C-alpha positions as CSV (number, residue, x, y, z in Angstrom):
1,X,0.0,0.0,0.0
2,X,1.0,3.6,-0.5
3,X,1.7,6.5,1.8
4,X,-0.3,9.5,0.7
5,X,1.0,13.0,1.4
6,X,-1.9,15.4,0.7
7,X,-1.6,19.1,0.2
8,X,-4.8,21.1,-0.4
9,X,-5.1,24.3,-2.5
10,X,-5.0,27.9,-1.6
11,X,-6.5,29.1,1.6
12,X,-6.9,25.6,3.0
13,X,-5.2,23.3,5.5
14,X,-5.0,19.6,6.3
15,X,-8.6,19.7,7.5
16,X,-9.7,19.8,3.9
17,X,-8.9,16.1,3.6
18,X,-10.9,15.0,6.6
19,X,-13.4,13.0,4.6
20,X,-10.9,11.5,2.2
21,X,-8.4,10.3,4.8
22,X,-10.6,7.7,6.4
23,X,-11.4,6.2,3.0
24,X,-7.7,5.9,2.1
25,X,-6.9,4.3,5.5
26,X,-9.8,1.9,5.2
27,X,-8.1,0.7,1.9
28,X,-4.9,0.1,3.8
29,X,-2.9,3.2,2.9
30,X,-0.9,5.6,5.1
31,X,-2.0,9.2,5.1
32,X,-0.2,12.5,5.9
33,X,-2.5,15.4,5.3
34,X,-0.5,18.7,5.4
35,X,-1.1,22.2,6.4
36,X,1.5,24.3,4.5
37,X,3.3,27.2,6.1
38,X,1.4,30.4,6.4
39,X,-2.0,28.5,6.5
40,X,-4.3,27.0,9.1
41,X,-2.6,26.6,12.5
42,X,0.7,27.7,10.8
43,X,-0.7,31.0,9.8
44,X,1.9,32.9,11.8
45,X,4.8,31.5,9.6
46,X,6.1,33.5,6.6
47,X,6.0,31.5,3.4
48,X,7.1,31.6,-0.2
49,X,6.6,28.9,-2.8
50,X,9.9,27.1,-2.0
51,X,8.8,27.1,1.7
52,X,5.9,24.9,0.6
53,X,8.1,22.6,-1.5
54,X,10.3,22.2,1.6
55,X,7.2,21.5,3.8
56,X,6.3,18.6,1.6
57,X,9.8,17.2,1.3
58,X,10.3,17.5,5.1
59,X,7.1,15.6,5.8
60,X,8.3,12.7,3.7
61,X,11.8,12.7,5.2
62,X,10.7,13.2,8.8
63,X,8.5,10.2,8.7
64,X,11.0,8.2,6.5
65,X,8.1,7.5,4.1
66,X,8.5,5.1,1.2
67,X,6.1,4.3,-1.7
68,X,4.9,7.9,-1.5
69,X,2.0,9.2,-3.5
70,X,2.1,13.0,-3.4
71,X,-1.3,14.7,-3.9
72,X,-1.6,18.3,-4.9
73,X,-5.0,20.1,-5.2
74,X,-5.4,23.4,-7.1
75,X,-2.4,25.7,-6.3
76,X,-0.6,23.0,-4.4
77,X,0.0,21.1,-7.6
78,X,2.9,23.6,-8.1
79,X,4.9,22.8,-4.9
80,X,3.9,19.1,-5.1
81,X,5.3,18.8,-8.6
82,X,8.6,20.2,-7.5
83,X,8.8,18.1,-4.3
84,X,8.1,15.0,-6.4
85,X,11.5,15.2,-8.1
86,X,13.3,16.0,-4.8
87,X,12.3,12.9,-2.9
88,X,14.0,10.6,-5.3
89,X,13.2,6.9,-5.1
90,X,10.8,7.4,-2.2
91,X,8.2,8.5,-4.8
92,X,5.7,6.1,-6.2
93,X,3.7,8.7,-8.1
94,X,1.8,12.0,-8.1
95,X,-2.0,12.8,-8.2
96,X,-2.8,16.3,-9.4
97,X,-6.4,17.1,-8.3
98,X,-7.8,19.8,-10.7
99,X,-4.5,21.5,-10.1
100,X,-2.0,23.9,-11.5
101,X,1.3,22.3,-12.5
102,X,4.8,23.8,-12.2
103,X,6.9,25.0,-15.0
104,X,10.6,25.9,-14.5
105,X,11.0,29.7,-14.0
106,X,7.2,30.3,-13.9
107,X,4.9,31.1,-11.0
108,X,1.2,30.5,-10.2
109,X,0.6,34.1,-11.2
110,X,2.3,33.5,-14.6
111,X,-0.9,31.6,-15.8
112,X,-3.5,33.8,-14.0
113,X,-6.4,34.3,-16.4
114,X,-6.2,38.1,-16.2
115,X,-2.4,38.1,-16.4
116,X,0.2,38.1,-13.6
117,X,0.0,41.8,-12.9
118,X,-3.7,41.5,-12.1
119,X,-3.1,38.9,-9.4
120,X,-0.1,40.7,-8.1
121,X,-2.3,43.8,-7.7
122,X,-5.0,41.9,-5.8
123,X,-2.3,40.5,-3.5
124,X,-0.7,44.0,-2.9
125,X,-4.1,45.4,-2.2
126,X,-4.8,42.8,0.5
127,X,-1.6,43.3,2.5
128,X,0.5,40.7,0.7
129,X,-2.2,38.0,0.8
130,X,-4.7,36.5,-1.6
131,X,-8.2,37.1,-0.1
132,X,-10.0,33.9,1.0
133,X,-12.9,32.2,-0.7
134,X,-16.4,33.6,-0.6
135,X,-19.7,31.6,-1.1
136,X,-20.0,33.1,-4.5
137,X,-16.7,31.6,-5.6
138,X,-18.1,28.1,-4.8
139,X,-21.4,28.4,-6.8
140,X,-21.8,25.9,-9.6
141,X,-19.2,23.5,-8.1
142,X,-21.4,20.7,-7.0
143,X,-21.3,21.7,-3.3
144,X,-24.2,21.7,-0.9
145,X,-24.9,24.7,1.2
146,X,-23.4,23.0,4.2
147,X,-20.2,22.1,2.3
148,X,-19.9,25.7,1.0
149,X,-20.2,27.0,4.6
150,X,-17.5,24.6,5.8
151,X,-15.2,25.4,2.9
152,X,-15.6,29.2,3.2
153,X,-15.5,29.1,7.0
154,X,-12.2,27.4,7.1
155,X,-10.5,29.5,4.4
156,X,-7.9,32.0,5.4
157,X,-5.8,34.6,3.5
158,X,-3.2,32.8,1.4
159,X,0.4,34.1,1.5
160,X,1.0,36.0,-1.7
161,X,4.7,35.1,-2.2
162,X,3.8,31.5,-2.8
163,X,1.9,32.6,-5.9
164,X,4.5,34.9,-7.4
165,X,7.7,33.1,-6.8
166,X,8.9,30.9,-9.7
167,X,9.1,27.2,-9.7
168,X,12.4,25.3,-9.9
169,X,12.5,22.0,-11.8
170,X,15.5,20.0,-12.7
171,X,13.8,17.7,-15.2
172,X,10.7,17.6,-17.4
173,X,7.5,17.1,-15.3
174,X,6.2,14.7,-17.9
175,X,8.8,12.1,-16.8
176,X,7.0,11.7,-13.4
177,X,4.4,9.0,-13.0
178,X,1.2,11.0,-12.6
179,X,-2.6,10.9,-12.6
180,X,-4.4,14.2,-13.4
181,X,-7.9,14.5,-12.1
182,X,-10.0,17.0,-14.1
183,X,-13.2,18.2,-12.3
184,X,-15.6,18.9,-15.1
185,X,-17.8,21.5,-13.4
186,X,-14.7,23.7,-13.2
187,X,-14.2,23.5,-17.0
188,X,-14.5,20.6,-19.4
189,X,-10.9,20.6,-20.7
190,X,-7.5,20.6,-19.0
191,X,-5.4,23.8,-19.4
192,X,-3.0,23.8,-22.3
193,X,0.1,23.1,-20.2
194,X,-1.7,20.1,-18.6
195,X,-2.9,18.8,-22.0
196,X,0.7,18.8,-23.2
197,X,1.8,16.8,-20.2
198,X,-1.0,14.3,-20.7
199,X,0.7,13.3,-24.0
200,X,3.4,11.7,-21.9
201,X,3.2,7.9,-21.6
202,X,3.7,8.5,-17.8
203,X,0.6,10.6,-17.3
204,X,-3.1,9.6,-17.4
205,X,-6.3,11.6,-17.2
206,X,-9.3,10.8,-14.9
207,X,-12.4,12.9,-15.1
208,X,-14.8,13.6,-12.2
209,X,-18.3,15.0,-12.7
210,X,-18.0,17.5,-9.9
211,X,-16.4,20.9,-9.1
212,X,-13.1,22.2,-8.1
213,X,-13.2,20.9,-4.5
214,X,-13.9,17.2,-4.8
215,X,-12.6,16.5,-1.3
216,X,-15.8,18.2,-0.1
217,X,-18.3,17.3,-2.9
218,X,-17.3,13.7,-3.6
219,X,-14.7,12.5,-1.1
220,X,-15.4,8.8,-1.4
221,X,-15.1,8.9,-5.2
222,X,-11.9,10.9,-4.9
223,X,-10.4,8.4,-2.5
224,X,-11.3,5.6,-4.8
225,X,-9.5,7.2,-7.8
226,X,-6.5,7.9,-5.6
227,X,-6.5,4.2,-4.5
228,X,-6.6,3.1,-8.1
229,X,-3.8,5.5,-9.1
230,X,-1.6,4.1,-6.3
231,X,-2.3,0.6,-7.4
232,X,-1.2,1.5,-11.0
233,X,2.2,2.9,-10.0
């Protein structure tokens, strides 16, 4: 069985995986849900993108984990993709959950739909942080009112430096064994950079008929897909 190290997207902490972890453990896997620096109960810590990469690598090394499946949701696909190449033969594979992916020398902001300057301005206008989710952001994503309340209620401002610092990759991301989960309510097609990676023989695409936060909307189905991914590595 695998050891899953799970990093949720912007604004969220380890609690985002609360309904996924029991399903993975019931299937016999180890689980390490992470709260990255500057978030959740680590909100007091300063963080850049490389801080988050180090958070993930440290978690693997501290617990001496083997057969590791790194899971990155949304923003966290960027640090997870970098950490994957840094843990060497401890890695079994990666699961990207409707996530961004790293490109050497580029940041999360590099691919912001309104352009990097627009996101940088939002961050600067909010004291160096990306303002947390609102209920309106969650509409049309397959979430119940209760799930939206939980998601929004737990979201906190996200440290802006993690979004503007560039990624550092030593080898092509397409060489990693990876499963990309596309959540269809958040858009029917992967982004262009993900679509290019999916042409690699090492990558496969799985679609979920839900929104951008499947750990809330369909946690059991998400855990099943993760289990199948781990079995394939």
